[in-house]
SEVEXBA-18384 format. One record per residue (C-alpha): chain; x, y, z. Coordinates in steps of 0.2 Angstrom, whole numbers. Each point is the difference from the previous one (the first is absolute). Layout:
! SEVEXBA-18384
SITE/cadena/px/py/pz
SITE/A/X/Y/Z
...
! end
This chain:
! SEVEXBA-18384
SITE/cadena/px/py/pz
SITE/A/43/103/32
SITE/A/-13/-9/-3
SITE/A/-2/-16/-8
SITE/A/-13/-10/-11
SITE/A/2/-18/0
SITE/A/-6/-14/-14
SITE/A/1/-19/9
SITE/A/-3/-16/-4
SITE/A/-7/-13/12
SITE/A/-2/-19/-1
SITE/A/-11/-8/11
SITE/A/8/-13/11
SITE/A/-15/-13/-2
SITE/A/-6/2/-18
SITE/A/8/3/-16
SITE/A/-6/20/-1
SITE/A/11/14/-5
SITE/A/-6/17/4
SITE/A/6/17/-7
SITE/A/-3/16/10
SITE/A/6/19/3
SITE/A/1/8/16
SITE/A/8/13/10
SITE/A/4/-8/16
SITE/A/5/-19/-4
SITE/A/0/-7/18
SITE/A/-19/6/4
SITE/A/-4/-5/-19
SITE/A/7/-18/3
SITE/A/-8/-2/19
SITE/A/-17/4/-9
SITE/A/2/-13/-13
SITE/A/5/-13/14
SITE/A/-13/7/12
SITE/A/-15/-5/-14
SITE/A/-3/18/0
SITE/A/1/2/-20
SITE/A/-16/-8/-8
SITE/A/9/-5/-13
SITE/A/14/-10/6
SITE/A/-8/-6/17
SITE/A/-4/-17/-7
SITE/A/17/-3/-4
SITE/A/10/5/15
SITE/A/14/-2/8
SITE/A/12/9/-12
SITE/A/19/1/-2
SITE/A/6/16/-8
SITE/A/11/-7/-13
SITE/A/4/17/-9
SITE/A/-3/20/1
SITE/A/8/15/-8
SITE/A/1/17/7
SITE/A/-4/16/-12
SITE/A/1/18/6
SITE/A/-13/6/-13
SITE/A/-18/-9/3
SITE/A/-2/3/-19
SITE/A/15/-13/-1
SITE/A/-6/-12/11
SITE/A/-18/0/-6
SITE/A/8/-4/-18
SITE/A/10/-12/6
SITE/A/-14/-12/9
SITE/A/-11/2/-16
SITE/A/13/-8/-11
SITE/A/3/-13/13
SITE/A/-17/-5/-1
SITE/A/1/-1/-19
SITE/A/4/-19/-10
SITE/A/17/9/-4
SITE/A/3/3/18
SITE/A/-5/-15/7
SITE/A/12/-6/-12
SITE/A/13/13/7
SITE/A/-4/-5/17
SITE/A/1/-18/-2
SITE/A/18/3/-9
SITE/A/6/12/15
SITE/A/-5/-11/13
SITE/A/5/-16/-10
SITE/A/9/-9/15
SITE/A/-13/4/12
SITE/A/-15/-8/-13
SITE/A/11/-16/-4
SITE/A/4/-3/20
SITE/A/-20/5/4
SITE/A/-8/-15/10
SITE/A/-16/6/3
SITE/A/-14/-10/-1
SITE/A/-14/-3/-15
SITE/A/-1/2/-18
SITE/A/8/13/-12
SITE/A/2/18/7
SITE/A/-14/10/-2
SITE/A/4/20/-1
SITE/A/-11/13/6
SITE/A/-5/13/-11
SITE/A/-7/13/15
! end
């Protein structure tokens, strides 16, 4: 059965978070880290800090859209509270992508 993934990447070098959607998480992660994605190439390399797998494409796209909203970003920070509290990436305030 096919899965649809919503994923969260965190830049290792800069304070940048990216939320995306894909059907091939491994391939997509490599594309981001190999600077093949225009919207994230200046922020590579990345850590994959969270992902969710869905059986239905519409559910995955809905979740991706939600996580890109202000309320969704707040939900994400709550879900990953321990991670963000212990984050030691360089730079200033965490910048989140709206891609």
